[in-house]
C-alpha positions as MATLAB code, in Angstrom:
seq = 'MESAQSAGTAAVITRVAEHQWQAVEDDRVVGRGDASPRPDGRIFVSVDAWRGEVFDQLVDVMMADLPMPLYTLVDEADLDTTARWARVGFTIGRREREYLMSIDVTAATSSGDHAGLVRVVVRRKHARIQLIEARRDVLVDVLASLHHKGIETVSSYVDESDAAVVALFESVGARHTSSNLELVNERSTNS';
ca = [
      14.527   23.342  -12.322;
      13.672   21.049  -15.251;
      10.262   20.124  -16.563;
       8.603   17.887  -18.969;
       5.110   17.571  -20.311;
       3.934   14.287  -22.205;
       1.652   14.531  -25.072;
      -2.033   13.536  -24.435;
      -2.003   14.738  -20.763;
      -2.014   18.036  -19.186;
       0.424   17.144  -16.155;
       3.613   18.897  -16.035;
       6.639   17.127  -14.382;
       9.120   19.391  -12.659;
      12.294   18.412  -10.747;
      11.756   20.557   -7.482;
      14.904   19.417   -5.716;
      17.969   17.086   -6.118;
      15.948   14.049   -5.247;
      12.307   15.208   -5.857;
       9.901   15.521   -8.737;
       6.211   16.843   -8.923;
       3.478   16.476  -11.208;
       1.210   19.531  -11.517;
      -1.984   19.777  -13.533;
      -4.496   22.847  -13.411;
      -2.245   24.318  -10.564;
      -2.841   21.147   -8.556;
      -0.069   18.651   -7.613;
      -1.267   15.239   -8.733;
       1.743   13.303   -7.926;
       5.290   13.385   -6.455;
       8.506   11.375   -7.012;
      11.426   10.816   -4.601;
      14.835    9.320   -5.069;
      16.758    8.034   -2.166;
      20.649    7.024   -2.635;
      21.774    4.332   -0.552;
      25.342    3.890    1.119;
      25.908    1.139   -1.251;
      25.403    3.305   -4.248;
      22.132    1.919   -5.242;
      19.083    4.441   -5.889;
      15.799    3.514   -4.763;
      12.814    5.416   -6.218;
       9.314    5.980   -5.089;
       6.207    7.573   -6.845;
       2.824    8.653   -5.331;
       0.447    9.469   -8.109;
      -3.305    9.716   -8.178;
      -3.648    8.287  -11.662;
      -1.752    5.718  -13.813;
      -0.795    7.866  -16.518;
       0.837   10.568  -14.047;
       2.569    7.596  -12.277;
       4.050    6.459  -15.657;
       5.241   10.142  -16.569;
       6.875   10.623  -13.146;
       8.722    7.419  -13.674;
      10.016    8.147  -17.213;
      11.158   11.702  -16.281;
      13.011   10.328  -13.029;
      14.443    7.560  -15.311;
      15.719    9.953  -17.688;
      17.449   12.300  -14.934;
      18.903    9.540  -12.715;
      21.657    6.989  -13.382;
      20.453    3.307  -14.008;
      20.037    1.039  -12.549;
      16.953    2.220  -10.341;
      15.500    0.182   -7.451;
      12.043    0.288   -5.366;
      10.323   -1.782   -2.595;
       6.818   -2.822   -2.637;
       4.672   -5.127   -0.623;
       4.273   -8.178   -2.454;
       0.484   -8.188   -1.526;
       0.172   -4.941   -3.328;
      -0.591   -6.255   -6.855;
      -1.751   -2.899   -8.234;
       1.617   -1.307   -7.403;
       3.597   -4.100   -8.332;
       1.772   -4.175  -11.759;
       2.359   -0.329  -12.159;
       6.223   -0.650  -11.650;
       6.365   -3.803  -13.859;
       4.512   -1.652  -16.483;
       7.274    0.918  -16.569;
       9.958   -1.787  -16.902;
      10.841   -2.931  -13.301;
      11.375   -6.608  -12.568;
      11.797   -8.509   -9.360;
      15.476   -8.271   -8.171;
      14.852  -10.135   -4.901;
      12.355  -11.004   -2.454;
      12.460  -10.321    1.244;
      10.545  -12.152    3.888;
       9.517  -10.271    7.105;
       9.935  -12.314   10.060;
       8.442  -11.521   13.561;
       9.371  -13.033   16.639;
       8.195  -12.714   20.249;
      10.850  -13.085   22.716;
      10.526  -16.145   25.058;
      13.371  -16.043   27.805;
      12.878  -19.777   28.369;
      14.185  -20.475   24.673;
      16.809  -17.995   24.966;
      19.872  -19.973   26.545;
      23.112  -20.907   24.656;
      26.748  -22.032   25.558;
      30.022  -22.212   23.972;
      32.008  -19.862   21.815;
      30.398  -17.131   19.825;
      31.115  -15.871   16.402;
      29.202  -13.475   14.373;
      27.497  -10.029   13.932;
      24.060   -8.705   14.607;
      23.041   -5.145   14.210;
      19.808   -4.493   16.097;
      17.834   -1.054   16.178;
      15.726   -1.010   19.425;
      12.604    1.245   19.645;
      10.809    1.132   22.829;
       9.278   -2.399   22.977;
      10.198   -3.589   19.648;
      13.532   -4.148   17.957;
      14.647   -4.647   14.357;
      17.355   -7.056   13.106;
      19.150   -5.120   10.082;
      21.985   -7.178    9.690;
      23.044  -10.690   10.575;
      25.924  -12.847    9.957;
      25.885  -15.145   12.907;
      25.301  -18.648   14.220;
      22.241  -19.529   16.149;
      23.863  -19.327   19.585;
      24.878  -15.728   18.861;
      21.300  -14.931   17.810;
      19.919  -16.602   20.794;
      21.893  -14.486   23.119;
      21.075  -11.376   21.335;
      17.332  -12.303   21.894;
      17.889  -13.184   25.514;
      19.680   -9.622   25.973;
      16.993   -7.812   24.390;
      14.286   -9.767   26.391;
      16.153   -8.761   29.644;
      15.781   -5.108   28.485;
      12.027   -5.265   28.210;
      11.751   -5.875   24.533;
       8.713   -7.828   23.700;
       9.046   -8.498   19.829;
      11.876   -8.373   17.216;
      11.444   -8.187   13.473;
      13.800   -8.595   10.322;
      13.781   -8.664    6.600;
      15.464  -11.752    5.194;
      16.449  -12.320    1.604;
      14.473  -15.394    0.629;
      17.293  -16.822   -1.474;
      19.417  -16.808    1.593;
      18.367  -20.345    2.916;
      20.884  -20.393    5.742;
      19.307  -17.058    7.248;
      15.933  -18.392    6.639;
      16.617  -21.501    8.584;
      18.327  -19.619   11.190;
      15.174  -17.375   11.855;
      12.932  -20.216   11.782;
      14.919  -22.385   14.041;
      14.522  -19.513   16.799;
      10.607  -19.525   16.218;
      10.301  -16.467   13.922;
       7.123  -16.255   11.973;
       7.019  -15.218    8.180;
       4.436  -12.351    8.297;
       4.852  -10.734    4.918;
       7.235  -10.205    1.978;
       8.631   -7.206    0.043;
       9.740   -7.294   -3.484;
      12.945   -5.255   -4.600;
      12.193   -4.406   -7.965;
      14.941   -3.012  -10.397;
      15.108   -1.422  -13.859;
      18.385   -1.710  -15.468;
      17.376   -0.432  -18.912;
      19.405    2.358  -20.315;
      17.402    5.455  -21.389;
      19.780    6.154  -24.192;
      19.235    2.980  -25.826;
];
């Protein structure tokens, strides 16, 4: 497959598979890059490199090989990783809040007509809400159903700019526990 080497460093970047790159220096792997196409057409990239210049090299080669824009997710509290991505041209596209809620059956009662959609993934004693377009009573009924199945906690990522969903989660006692940044690089490598 393709390889590239930047001036001033000995790392050689090679595309080793359709969505994987590798940085090698002195016969040692010193970094890896991956691209993950999403069903919505967006491509998310990740880089694991031991040194900043190798990180930059990997991202540069990946940006040249992949269609733009590119996206990545970082924990907002990880300032070093956020700064690395900013250094190579990524900016904040959106901020997601992670909410965690303990399920309390005494608070999970509702009545009336229901309208909405909630996608839930269950793993043992924990569930993650991945999609929500629902009224409060629908969410409350989903939480009650999960409680009756022995699920103790539920988490979800919510776009911080979606005030209605933020308010919905907070109205059922969800706690904001962390935040992720979705970073985007829309620059064209041909410009």
